[in-house]
C-alpha positions as MATLAB code, in Angstrom:
seq = 'MAAEKSAVQTFLRQMYFGHGIKPRLFRYALLAFDLITIGYFIVSSVYDPARLHHELDYVIAAVLLLDYLARLVASSRPSRYLFTFTSLADVVVIASLIAPAFLENFAFLRVVRMLRLMRSYHLLKELRQSSKWFRRNEDILQSAINLMVFIFVVTAIVFVIEDDRNPNINNYLDALYFTVTTLTTTGFGDITMTDSVGRLMTVMIMIFGVALFLRLVQTIFRPTKVNYACPDCGLNRHDPDAVHCKHCGRTINIPTEGAWE';
ca = [
      19.465   -3.110  -44.921;
      16.540   -5.525  -44.711;
      18.343   -7.493  -42.020;
      18.894   -4.365  -39.939;
      15.220   -3.407  -40.291;
      14.162   -6.904  -39.266;
      16.473   -6.774  -36.230;
      15.011   -3.428  -35.145;
      11.467   -4.699  -35.622;
      12.204   -7.850  -33.622;
      13.718   -5.800  -30.812;
      10.743   -3.405  -30.671;
       8.232   -6.267  -30.727;
      10.054   -7.856  -27.830;
      10.008   -4.629  -25.828;
       6.349   -3.822  -26.504;
       4.791   -7.283  -26.538;
       7.387   -9.742  -25.223;
       7.929  -11.350  -21.848;
      10.770  -10.930  -19.417;
      12.079   -8.389  -16.948;
      13.352   -5.804  -19.452;
      10.159   -5.630  -21.578;
       8.066   -5.476  -18.421;
      10.133   -2.636  -16.962;
       9.954   -0.846  -20.299;
       6.160   -1.018  -20.346;
       5.978    0.117  -16.718;
       8.144    3.095  -17.706;
       5.665    3.915  -20.482;
       2.812    3.759  -17.993;
       4.700    6.086  -15.617;
       5.389    8.481  -18.489;
       1.694    8.494  -19.402;
       0.700    9.353  -15.835;
       3.348   12.082  -15.534;
       2.315   13.552  -18.886;
      -1.353   13.619  -17.889;
      -0.443   15.294  -14.597;
       1.563   17.906  -16.488;
      -1.383   18.649  -18.797;
      -3.643   19.249  -15.792;
      -1.152   21.312  -13.771;
      -0.091   23.426  -16.750;
      -3.701   24.310  -17.540;
      -4.098   25.620  -13.969;
      -0.814   27.511  -13.545;
      -0.160   28.489  -17.167;
      -3.584   28.738  -18.832;
      -2.261   31.032  -21.580;
       0.402   28.428  -22.447;
       3.152   31.041  -22.906;
       5.972   28.522  -22.621;
       5.859   25.478  -24.868;
       9.385   24.066  -24.510;
       8.258   21.124  -22.369;
       5.369   20.502  -24.774;
       7.865   20.014  -27.586;
       9.954   17.600  -25.520;
       6.850   15.536  -24.678;
       5.797   15.636  -28.349;
       9.224   14.306  -29.395;
       8.988   11.404  -26.932;
       5.430   10.595  -28.018;
       6.448   10.737  -31.665;
       9.304    8.280  -31.075;
       6.920    6.001  -29.176;
       4.367    6.251  -31.990;
       6.926    5.375  -34.663;
       8.272    2.500  -32.561;
       4.763    1.063  -32.152;
       4.204    1.440  -35.884;
       7.375   -0.502  -36.678;
       6.596   -3.153  -34.056;
       3.057   -3.671  -35.351;
       2.484   -6.795  -37.441;
       0.123   -4.764  -39.674;
       1.348   -1.142  -39.773;
      -1.319   -0.014  -42.258;
      -4.035   -1.345  -39.977;
      -2.446    0.186  -36.874;
      -2.547    3.651  -38.484;
      -6.344    3.681  -38.294;
      -6.798    2.316  -34.778;
      -8.252    4.564  -32.079;
      -4.969    4.499  -30.149;
      -2.957    5.579  -33.181;
      -5.325    8.386  -34.165;
      -5.511    9.678  -30.586;
      -1.715    9.753  -30.373;
      -1.477   11.682  -33.648;
      -3.930   14.311  -32.398;
      -2.125   14.601  -29.057;
       1.238   15.074  -30.787;
      -0.271   17.644  -33.157;
      -1.790   19.570  -30.251;
       1.637   19.831  -28.628;
       3.407   21.017  -31.789;
       0.654   23.264  -33.187;
       1.453   26.384  -31.083;
       4.760   26.718  -32.955;
       2.826   27.410  -36.181;
      -0.621   28.567  -35.126;
      -1.506   31.122  -32.496;
      -4.412   29.371  -30.818;
      -5.060   25.635  -30.826;
      -6.515   25.538  -27.317;
      -9.434   23.307  -28.289;
      -7.001   20.422  -28.855;
      -6.399   20.333  -25.109;
      -9.536   18.191  -25.019;
      -7.902   15.409  -27.000;
      -4.767   15.621  -24.919;
      -6.779   14.025  -22.136;
      -7.365   11.003  -24.401;
      -3.768   10.075  -23.608;
      -5.321    8.346  -20.604;
      -7.110    5.919  -22.888;
      -3.919    4.286  -24.088;
      -2.928    3.338  -20.555;
      -5.740    0.783  -20.586;
      -3.540   -1.598  -22.557;
      -0.759   -1.502  -19.981;
      -3.185   -2.726  -17.329;
      -2.954   -6.111  -19.004;
       0.683   -6.241  -17.949;
      -0.220   -5.339  -14.376;
      -2.937   -8.008  -14.247;
      -0.504  -10.659  -15.414;
       2.047   -9.822  -12.744;
      -0.185   -8.950   -9.777;
      -2.886  -11.013   -8.078;
      -4.238   -7.834   -6.500;
      -4.861   -6.329   -9.948;
      -6.563   -9.512  -11.138;
      -8.891   -9.533   -8.126;
      -9.824   -5.882   -8.618;
      -9.943   -5.732  -12.414;
     -13.514   -4.433  -12.628;
     -12.893   -1.787   -9.992;
      -9.720   -0.591  -11.695;
     -11.339   -0.439  -15.130;
     -14.289    1.506  -13.754;
     -12.008    3.892  -11.874;
     -10.023    4.631  -15.031;
     -13.230    5.027  -17.051;
     -14.486    7.474  -14.439;
     -11.230    9.466  -14.511;
     -11.219    9.622  -18.311;
     -14.854   10.696  -18.400;
     -14.418   13.438  -15.802;
     -11.186   14.752  -17.337;
     -12.564   14.866  -20.884;
     -15.830   16.539  -19.833;
     -13.848   19.007  -17.723;
     -11.578   19.802  -20.663;
     -14.605   20.443  -22.879;
     -16.110   22.758  -20.245;
     -12.805   24.604  -19.894;
     -12.271   25.073  -23.651;
     -15.831   26.265  -24.319;
     -16.267   28.494  -21.258;
     -12.754   29.883  -20.700;
     -13.470   33.016  -22.750;
     -17.194   33.136  -22.034;
     -17.569   32.662  -18.291;
     -15.660   34.924  -15.857;
     -15.989   32.274  -13.131;
     -14.039   29.656  -15.115;
     -10.437   30.856  -15.350;
      -8.504   27.588  -15.283;
      -8.859   23.819  -15.466;
      -9.481   23.557  -11.714;
     -12.535   25.818  -11.968;
     -13.886   23.677  -14.809;
     -13.212   20.502  -12.814;
     -15.072   21.958   -9.822;
     -18.102   22.814  -11.983;
     -18.077   19.394  -13.693;
     -17.955   17.415  -10.448;
     -20.656   19.499   -8.742;
     -22.871   19.012  -11.806;
     -22.241   15.271  -12.118;
     -22.869   14.663   -8.423;
     -26.026   16.844   -8.585;
     -24.625   18.925   -5.714;
     -25.049   22.186   -7.611;
     -23.643   24.784   -5.222;
     -24.528   27.531   -7.704;
     -21.361   29.606   -7.254;
     -20.394   28.777  -10.853;
     -23.250   28.899  -13.335;
     -23.512   29.039  -17.107;
     -24.819   32.352  -18.403;
     -24.609   31.763  -22.160;
     -26.770   29.515  -24.327;
     -23.903   27.215  -25.340;
     -22.876   26.719  -21.715;
     -26.415   25.975  -20.596;
     -26.923   23.476  -23.417;
     -23.661   21.794  -22.462;
     -24.793   21.646  -18.822;
     -28.047   19.980  -19.875;
     -26.089   17.380  -21.850;
     -23.855   16.688  -18.836;
     -26.920   16.275  -16.625;
     -28.763   13.957  -19.008;
     -25.946   11.700  -20.176;
     -23.291   12.299  -17.556;
     -25.111   11.775  -14.285;
     -26.345    8.266  -15.163;
     -22.906    7.181  -16.393;
     -21.176    8.822  -13.436;
     -23.393    7.073  -10.896;
     -23.017    3.757  -12.724;
     -19.228    3.966  -12.691;
     -19.143    4.979   -9.035;
     -21.458    2.075   -8.172;
     -19.172   -0.336  -10.018;
     -16.134    0.963   -8.136;
     -17.642    0.453   -4.705;
     -19.713   -2.639   -5.481;
     -18.862   -4.621   -8.617;
     -21.971   -6.204  -10.121;
     -20.167   -9.307  -11.396;
     -17.365  -11.595  -10.271;
     -14.960  -13.654  -12.366;
     -15.535  -17.378  -11.890;
     -15.444  -19.901  -14.734;
     -18.300  -22.423  -14.809;
     -16.776  -25.920  -15.140;
     -19.456  -26.994  -17.654;
     -20.175  -24.101  -20.021;
     -17.246  -21.808  -19.268;
     -19.321  -18.711  -18.419;
     -16.920  -16.629  -16.350;
     -19.091  -13.680  -15.210;
     -21.600  -14.267  -12.408;
     -23.513  -12.353   -9.772;
     -21.607  -12.217   -6.469;
     -24.286  -14.268   -4.678;
     -25.019  -16.726   -7.529;
     -25.381  -20.421   -6.607;
     -26.287  -21.621  -10.117;
     -24.827  -20.742  -13.503;
     -27.364  -18.671  -15.441;
     -26.241  -20.233  -18.703;
     -26.343  -23.972  -17.977;
     -27.825  -24.214  -14.455;
     -24.863  -26.018  -12.852;
     -24.358  -25.476   -9.131;
     -21.325  -23.263   -8.621;
     -19.368  -22.402   -5.506;
     -17.971  -18.893   -5.820;
     -15.442  -18.032   -3.097;
     -16.667  -14.952   -1.194;
     -15.685  -12.917    1.824;
     -19.258  -12.833    3.118;
     -22.703  -11.579    2.113;
     -23.178   -8.151    0.567;
     -24.549   -5.627    2.997;
];
């Protein structure tokens, strides 16, 4: 029995953390499943906001549960893995998919469903190892994913809070429209918050969201640092136009495609 358990654990560790074509394809499949699942969450909130049909939710929950258990077995420290952010987020996501079978309304857990995006960060490591393009654009990719996560989570919060309060927000797309117009300070005014909770939430988005949103967008279009290891001190993050290492002062020659405009 112990030998069989050890064989299963070795196999799962190879698939989740090992090298080779099969483990790599397996992890790419997980990344694809994450993206498809996230797309389903968004589309279903637009076309089926009442969530009358949960059959596909249960199928996704079963797959996520198997993935969760496999990661738990593959972990070198299962007890420690149980309390990681990734593990806790997965548990909440799985619970949010199963809850409608026992409770009538668990709509607020749609917010944490969007945290499924967070776990895809770890699979980017695999892409960086196998693609020069990903390595060159690591900062841009990380910022783009951060921006997507931020927008989706804020949108989900707006949708959950205002769905029953605001007649202008009837689905996830309406909430996304309001969130983006608020974050970009466009403010068309066709969707406004009329209740105190909604207005307070809008103020919070304006204060904390706009600065973060602009920072992430700036990073996407113009990364503030480049990866280049200093031969002397090893500092590997420098300004794009740096000619000396800020840590030790050595002259460095960072390959560039020209001056920033």
